[in-house]
FIVO-922851 format. One record per residue (C-alpha): y, x, z; residue number from 0; residue in one letter. Coordinates in steps of 0.05 Angstrom, whole numbers, plus 5000, padded with zeros to 4 digits. Last residue first. Layout:
@y=Y&x=X&z=Z&pos=NUM&code=a
...
//
This chain:
@y=1911&x=2967&z=2556&pos=248&code=i
@y=1986&x=2984&z=2560&pos=247&code=n
@y=2011&x=3002&z=2495&pos=246&code=i
@y=2083&x=3036&z=2497&pos=245&code=g
@y=2075&x=3074&z=2433&pos=244&code=l
@y=2088&x=3141&z=2466&pos=243&code=s
@y=2041&x=3116&z=2522&pos=242&code=k
@y=1983&x=3095&z=2475&pos=241&code=k
@y=1992&x=3162&z=2435&pos=240&code=l
@y=1986&x=3203&z=2499&pos=239&code=k
@y=1926&x=3167&z=2529&pos=238&code=e
@y=1891&x=3177&z=2461&pos=237&code=v
@y=1898&x=3251&z=2465&pos=236&code=e
@y=1873&x=3251&z=2536&pos=235&code=l
@y=1811&x=3210&z=2511&pos=234&code=y
@y=1792&x=3268&z=2469&pos=233&code=v
@y=1769&x=3304&z=2528&pos=232&code=t
@y=1692&x=3288&z=2512&pos=231&code=s
@y=1650&x=3251&z=2552&pos=230&code=y
@y=1591&x=3253&z=2599&pos=229&code=p
@y=1625&x=3317&z=2633&pos=228&code=l
@y=1588&x=3379&z=2647&pos=227&code=f
@y=1624&x=3429&z=2684&pos=226&code=e
@y=1569&x=3438&z=2739&pos=225&code=s
@y=1512&x=3436&z=2689&pos=224&code=f
@y=1544&x=3495&z=2651&pos=223&code=h
@y=1537&x=3535&z=2714&pos=222&code=e
@y=1466&x=3504&z=2727&pos=221&code=k
@y=1447&x=3527&z=2655&pos=220&code=s
@y=1453&x=3599&z=2676&pos=219&code=l
@y=1403&x=3592&z=2729&pos=218&code=d
@y=1354&x=3555&z=2682&pos=217&code=n
@y=1364&x=3615&z=2634&pos=216&code=i
@y=1346&x=3666&z=2686&pos=215&code=a
@y=1286&x=3623&z=2711&pos=214&code=v
@y=1261&x=3623&z=2635&pos=213&code=a
@y=1269&x=3700&z=2633&pos=212&code=l
@y=1234&x=3710&z=2696&pos=211&code=k
@y=1175&x=3667&z=2670&pos=210&code=p
@y=1166&x=3717&z=2609&pos=209&code=i
@y=1178&x=3782&z=2652&pos=208&code=e
@y=1109&x=3777&z=2684&pos=207&code=l
@y=1072&x=3778&z=2618&pos=206&code=t
@y=1112&x=3840&z=2597&pos=205&code=e
@y=1092&x=3879&z=2664&pos=204&code=e
@y=1018&x=3861&z=2651&pos=203&code=h
@y=1028&x=3892&z=2577&pos=202&code=t
@y=1019&x=3849&z=2520&pos=201&code=l
@y=0968&x=3857&z=2465&pos=200&code=a
@y=0991&x=3884&z=2399&pos=199&code=r
@y=1016&x=3856&z=2326&pos=198&code=v
@y=0976&x=3803&z=2306&pos=197&code=f
@y=1002&x=3765&z=2244&pos=196&code=r
@y=1050&x=3705&z=2236&pos=195&code=a
@y=1057&x=3683&z=2163&pos=194&code=p
@y=1111&x=3701&z=2154&pos=193&code=n
@y=1119&x=3762&z=2211&pos=192&code=g
@y=1104&x=3766&z=2287&pos=191&code=a
@y=1049&x=3761&z=2341&pos=190&code=w
@y=1047&x=3790&z=2409&pos=189&code=l
@y=0986&x=3775&z=2451&pos=188&code=e
@y=0967&x=3753&z=2522&pos=187&code=g
@y=0932&x=3686&z=2503&pos=186&code=t
@y=0912&x=3679&z=2430&pos=185&code=p
@y=0961&x=3649&z=2379&pos=184&code=i
@y=0922&x=3591&z=2340&pos=183&code=r
@y=0943&x=3571&z=2270&pos=182&code=r
@y=0929&x=3495&z=2256&pos=181&code=g
@y=0989&x=3493&z=2204&pos=180&code=p
@y=1021&x=3559&z=2193&pos=179&code=p
@y=1061&x=3599&z=2249&pos=178&code=v
@y=1123&x=3628&z=2219&pos=177&code=v
@y=1158&x=3688&z=2257&pos=176&code=s
@y=1232&x=3697&z=2248&pos=175&code=g
@y=1241&x=3724&z=2314&pos=174&code=a
@y=1181&x=3756&z=2350&pos=173&code=e
@y=1129&x=3703&z=2380&pos=172&code=l
@y=1106&x=3723&z=2452&pos=171&code=i
@y=1043&x=3700&z=2486&pos=170&code=s
@y=1028&x=3689&z=2564&pos=169&code=h
@y=0995&x=3624&z=2550&pos=168&code=t
@y=0970&x=3599&z=2483&pos=167&code=e
@y=1010&x=3584&z=2425&pos=166&code=v
@y=0977&x=3530&z=2384&pos=165&code=l
@y=0995&x=3500&z=2313&pos=164&code=s
@y=0971&x=3431&z=2293&pos=163&code=g
@y=1034&x=3421&z=2246&pos=162&code=e
@y=1080&x=3481&z=2236&pos=161&code=m
@y=1120&x=3529&z=2283&pos=160&code=l
@y=1177&x=3560&z=2253&pos=159&code=i
@y=1214&x=3619&z=2285&pos=158&code=s
@y=1288&x=3625&z=2276&pos=157&code=h
@y=1295&x=3660&z=2344&pos=156&code=q
@y=1234&x=3685&z=2385&pos=155&code=g
@y=1185&x=3637&z=2417&pos=154&code=i
@y=1171&x=3664&z=2487&pos=153&code=i
@y=1113&x=3638&z=2527&pos=152&code=c
@y=1098&x=3619&z=2602&pos=151&code=e
@y=1056&x=3556&z=2596&pos=150&code=p
@y=1027&x=3526&z=2536&pos=149&code=e
@y=1058&x=3516&z=2470&pos=148&code=i
@y=1030&x=3458&z=2429&pos=147&code=t
@y=1058&x=3441&z=2357&pos=146&code=c
@y=1074&x=3377&z=2324&pos=145&code=s
@y=1135&x=3407&z=2291&pos=144&code=r
@y=1175&x=3460&z=2319&pos=143&code=l
@y=1239&x=3491&z=2282&pos=142&code=l
@y=1272&x=3551&z=2315&pos=141&code=s
@y=1351&x=3559&z=2310&pos=140&code=y
@y=1355&x=3597&z=2373&pos=139&code=a
@y=1299&x=3618&z=2416&pos=138&code=g
@y=1250&x=3574&z=2454&pos=137&code=i
@y=1232&x=3596&z=2521&pos=136&code=t
@y=1174&x=3569&z=2559&pos=135&code=v
@y=1168&x=3568&z=2635&pos=134&code=f
@y=1130&x=3499&z=2637&pos=133&code=r
@y=1098&x=3467&z=2575&pos=132&code=e
@y=1131&x=3449&z=2507&pos=131&code=i
@y=1086&x=3396&z=2473&pos=130&code=s
@y=1099&x=3369&z=2404&pos=129&code=t
@y=1054&x=3304&z=2391&pos=128&code=e
@y=1004&x=3308&z=2337&pos=127&code=a
@y=0947&x=3324&z=2379&pos=126&code=p
@y=0890&x=3369&z=2343&pos=125&code=l
@y=0855&x=3335&z=2281&pos=124&code=g
@y=0881&x=3393&z=2232&pos=123&code=t
@y=0918&x=3345&z=2190&pos=122&code=p
@y=0959&x=3325&z=2249&pos=121&code=s
@y=0978&x=3253&z=2259&pos=120&code=s
@y=1043&x=3212&z=2260&pos=119&code=w
@y=1084&x=3277&z=2262&pos=118&code=a
@y=1128&x=3306&z=2314&pos=117&code=a
@y=1202&x=3337&z=2309&pos=116&code=h
@y=1239&x=3394&z=2346&pos=115&code=i
@y=1303&x=3420&z=2312&pos=114&code=v
@y=1333&x=3483&z=2348&pos=113&code=c
@y=1409&x=3491&z=2338&pos=112&code=r
@y=1417&x=3531&z=2409&pos=111&code=e
@y=1370&x=3541&z=2454&pos=110&code=q
@y=1305&x=3499&z=2481&pos=109&code=v
@y=1293&x=3515&z=2555&pos=108&code=n
@y=1233&x=3509&z=2596&pos=107&code=s
@y=1238&x=3503&z=2672&pos=106&code=c
@y=1191&x=3448&z=2677&pos=105&code=f
@y=1163&x=3418&z=2610&pos=104&code=g
@y=1199&x=3397&z=2546&pos=103&code=v
@y=1165&x=3339&z=2519&pos=102&code=t
@y=1160&x=3307&z=2448&pos=101&code=i
@y=1120&x=3243&z=2434&pos=100&code=k
@y=1107&x=3217&z=2364&pos=99&code=n
@y=1137&x=3185&z=2304&pos=98&code=l
@y=1213&x=3171&z=2327&pos=97&code=d
@y=1211&x=3233&z=2374&pos=96&code=g
@y=1267&x=3270&z=2345&pos=95&code=r
@y=1295&x=3325&z=2387&pos=94&code=l
@y=1356&x=3356&z=2353&pos=93&code=v
@y=1394&x=3414&z=2385&pos=92&code=c
@y=1464&x=3430&z=2376&pos=91&code=g
@y=1483&x=3460&z=2441&pos=90&code=n
@y=1429&x=3473&z=2489&pos=89&code=w
@y=1370&x=3437&z=2517&pos=88&code=v
@y=1353&x=3460&z=2591&pos=87&code=s
@y=1292&x=3445&z=2634&pos=86&code=a
@y=1298&x=3446&z=2711&pos=85&code=g
@y=1259&x=3386&z=2720&pos=84&code=d
@y=1229&x=3350&z=2653&pos=83&code=y
@y=1258&x=3330&z=2589&pos=82&code=v
@y=1218&x=3274&z=2560&pos=81&code=t
@y=1229&x=3252&z=2485&pos=80&code=v
@y=1196&x=3188&z=2456&pos=79&code=q
@y=1256&x=3161&z=2416&pos=78&code=g
@y=1320&x=3206&z=2397&pos=77&code=a
@y=1350&x=3259&z=2438&pos=76&code=l
@y=1410&x=3286&z=2401&pos=75&code=v
@y=1445&x=3347&z=2434&pos=74&code=v
@y=1525&x=3347&z=2429&pos=73&code=n
@y=1534&x=3340&z=2504&pos=72&code=p
@y=1489&x=3393&z=2524&pos=71&code=a
@y=1423&x=3370&z=2561&pos=70&code=v
@y=1413&x=3403&z=2631&pos=69&code=y
@y=1356&x=3380&z=2674&pos=68&code=a
@y=1369&x=3367&z=2746&pos=67&code=d
@y=1362&x=3287&z=2743&pos=66&code=v
@y=1306&x=3290&z=2696&pos=65&code=a
@y=1319&x=3262&z=2621&pos=64&code=v
@y=1281&x=3207&z=2593&pos=63&code=k
@y=1290&x=3189&z=2516&pos=62&code=p
@y=1278&x=3113&z=2505&pos=61&code=v
@y=1225&x=3081&z=2470&pos=60&code=w
@y=1212&x=3008&z=2459&pos=59&code=q
@y=1247&x=3005&z=2394&pos=58&code=g
@y=1284&x=3071&z=2382&pos=57&code=l
@y=1332&x=3089&z=2442&pos=56&code=p
@y=1387&x=3146&z=2420&pos=55&code=i
@y=1409&x=3187&z=2477&pos=54&code=i
@y=1466&x=3236&z=2459&pos=53&code=k
@y=1514&x=3188&z=2424&pos=52&code=r
@y=1573&x=3229&z=2397&pos=51&code=q
@y=1648&x=3223&z=2409&pos=50&code=g
@y=1638&x=3200&z=2477&pos=49&code=r
@y=1712&x=3176&z=2489&pos=48&code=y
@y=1691&x=3102&z=2467&pos=47&code=d
@y=1754&x=3057&z=2474&pos=46&code=w
@y=1738&x=2989&z=2497&pos=45&code=k
@y=1725&x=2938&z=2437&pos=44&code=v
@y=1770&x=2878&z=2446&pos=43&code=r
@y=1737&x=2812&z=2463&pos=42&code=d
@y=1788&x=2791&z=2514&pos=41&code=l
@y=1847&x=2807&z=2468&pos=40&code=s
@y=1899&x=2856&z=2479&pos=39&code=p
@y=1971&x=2847&z=2457&pos=38&code=s
@y=1989&x=2897&z=2405&pos=37&code=i
@y=1995&x=2853&z=2345&pos=36&code=t
@y=2029&x=2794&z=2386&pos=35&code=k
@y=2082&x=2840&z=2413&pos=34&code=a
@y=2095&x=2866&z=2343&pos=33&code=s
@y=2104&x=2796&z=2319&pos=32&code=e
@y=2151&x=2779&z=2376&pos=31&code=t
@y=2189&x=2842&z=2361&pos=30&code=a
@y=2194&x=2826&z=2290&pos=29&code=f
@y=2217&x=2758&z=2307&pos=28&code=c
@y=2270&x=2780&z=2351&pos=27&code=r
@y=2295&x=2831&z=2303&pos=26&code=s
@y=2294&x=2773&z=2248&pos=25&code=s
@y=2337&x=2731&z=2294&pos=24&code=i
@y=2388&x=2786&z=2311&pos=23&code=v
@y=2395&x=2806&z=2238&pos=22&code=h
@y=2407&x=2732&z=2218&pos=21&code=r
@y=2458&x=2727&z=2272&pos=20&code=h
@y=2493&x=2796&z=2250&pos=19&code=a
@y=2493&x=2767&z=2173&pos=18&code=s
@y=2522&x=2700&z=2196&pos=17&code=f
@y=2577&x=2738&z=2235&pos=16&code=a
@y=2590&x=2778&z=2173&pos=15&code=s
@y=2592&x=2722&z=2129&pos=14&code=a
@y=2639&x=2680&z=2175&pos=13&code=a
@y=2684&x=2737&z=2184&pos=12&code=a
@y=2688&x=2750&z=2109&pos=11&code=k
@y=2701&x=2674&z=2098&pos=10&code=r
@y=2760&x=2674&z=2150&pos=9&code=s
@y=2791&x=2736&z=2121&pos=8&code=i
@y=2788&x=2701&z=2052&pos=7&code=r
@y=2820&x=2637&z=2079&pos=6&code=a
@y=2876&x=2679&z=2114&pos=5&code=a
@y=2890&x=2711&z=2050&pos=4&code=i
@y=2889&x=2647&z=2012&pos=3&code=s
@y=2936&x=2613&z=2065&pos=2&code=t
@y=2983&x=2678&z=2064&pos=1&code=a
@y=2991&x=2666&z=1986&pos=0&code=m
//
């Protein structure tokens, strides 16, 4: 009787010891496999914290941005796009120069959510590239396609300028204006409507205020530029996650 009890106890002890040994071995194997899984390799892709590509080359064409120009982090510049000194392109804009050139001149500004494109050719025979010259203000949510805007003009919010349209110097388009293909806005005039029509001639004081507005927006863009980072702050959350998991890359 005592012998059978002792045999049972020894069998239980052996079984528990074997189970504990197997648990230790499996834990070691799991730790080894985990270490193999998270160990970095030489060809591991680096973390990309930018979130969105701002500069998109297309073939031989690479967008060019002047050193002191401000281009917001979530702007898209693709292909034949040139942003000159002192110019600013604000949040959410898309400048797609895949078919022809797009230029934003000295101290000009393209405000939020504007879309600028250029066609292969213009049906009017005028230049098909989109040219925004110096001291021009483009209001938010505007759409420009293969048009020319001469120096010191204001394009109101939600305006549409179609292929071959021309806005001459010292002119203003009111908000919501639509300029049909090939239409010319003469110098020193205020136009409005859909399609855009002549409203009145601008006063001398109004024409003097046009470049002042562009300079004021340029000064404001410098404050944004001083806080500009070429990447987002999502990397902080990634670093926290890596630290909590004990990943050291």
